[in-house]
C-alpha positions in Angstrom: 32.4 150.2 59.8 33.8 146.1 60.4 34.2 147.1 63.4 30.6 147.6 64.6 29.1 145.1 62.6 31.7 142.7 64.5 30.5 144.0 67.3 26.0 143.9 66.2 27.2 140.3 65.5 28.7 139.1 68.8 26.0 140.9 70.6 23.4 139.3 68.4 25.1 135.7 69.7 25.2 136.7 73.4 21.4 137.1 72.7 20.8 134.0 70.5 22.7 132.3 73.0 20.8 133.3 76.3 17.3 132.8 74.7 18.2 129.0 73.7 19.8 128.7 77.6 16.5 130.0 79.0 14.3 127.7 76.8 16.1 124.2 77.6 13.2 122.5 78.4 13.1 119.7 77.0 10.5 119.2 74.4 9.4 115.1 73.1 8.7 114.7 69.6 6.3 111.9 68.7 7.0 110.0 65.4 5.1 107.8 63.9 4.6 104.3 65.2 5.0 105.0 68.7 8.4 106.3 67.9 9.5 109.4 70.0 12.3 111.6 70.7 12.8 113.9 73.8 15.7 117.3 73.3 15.4 120.6 74.1 13.8 123.1 72.8 16.2 125.6 71.3 17.8 122.2 69.8 14.4 121.0 68.3 14.3 124.8 66.6 17.3 124.8 65.7 17.3 121.4 63.3 13.8 122.5 62.5 15.6 125.7 60.9 18.4 124.0 59.4 15.8 121.6 57.9 14.0 124.0 56.3 16.8 125.6 54.9 18.2 122.7 52.8 14.5 121.9 52.1 15.2 125.9 50.4 17.8 125.1 48.8 16.7 122.1 47.0 13.6 124.0 45.7 15.4 126.7 44.0 18.6 123.7 42.9 16.5 123.2 39.3 16.9 127.0 38.7 20.0 127.9 39.3 21.2 125.4 37.1 18.5 126.1 34.4 20.1 130.1 35.1 24.0 128.7 34.5 22.6 127.0 31.8 21.1 129.9 29.8 23.9 131.9 30.3 26.6 129.6 29.3 24.6 129.5 26.0 24.3 133.2 25.5 28.6 132.8 26.7 28.6 130.9 23.6 26.2 132.6 21.6 28.3 136.0 21.7 31.7 134.2 21.5 30.2 133.1 18.2 29.6 135.9 17.0 32.5 138.2 18.1 34.9 135.6 16.7 32.6 136.5 12.8 31.8 140.4 13.3 31.7 140.8 9.5 28.1 139.2 9.3 26.4 140.0 12.2 22.5 138.8 12.6 19.9 140.8 12.6 18.8 141.5 16.5 15.3 140.8 16.1 16.6 136.8 14.6 18.6 136.5 17.3 17.5 133.1 19.1 18.2 133.0 23.0 16.3 130.7 25.5 14.8 132.1 27.4 14.5 131.6 31.3 10.6 130.2 32.5 9.1 131.5 35.2 
């Protein structure tokens, strides 16, 4: 199964490499104040992909931090509850933080 997966990855790489070679024509990116930059089309597309991934991860970062904080609070509450099993709280009175949507 692993060999098949690596074979498919290799085929995908060759296809994408061929696509990049076929689209090696220059494009001109124009910025503000009459600034411009000429680059191959495949490099411009790769840059746009990387920029999109970075912006997407940055957008997810606050949610990830919030979830980790909630998980840590729940683990601490569980550990504290396991230390003193003689006086368990009723399940309807446990105040655990919730994850906002």
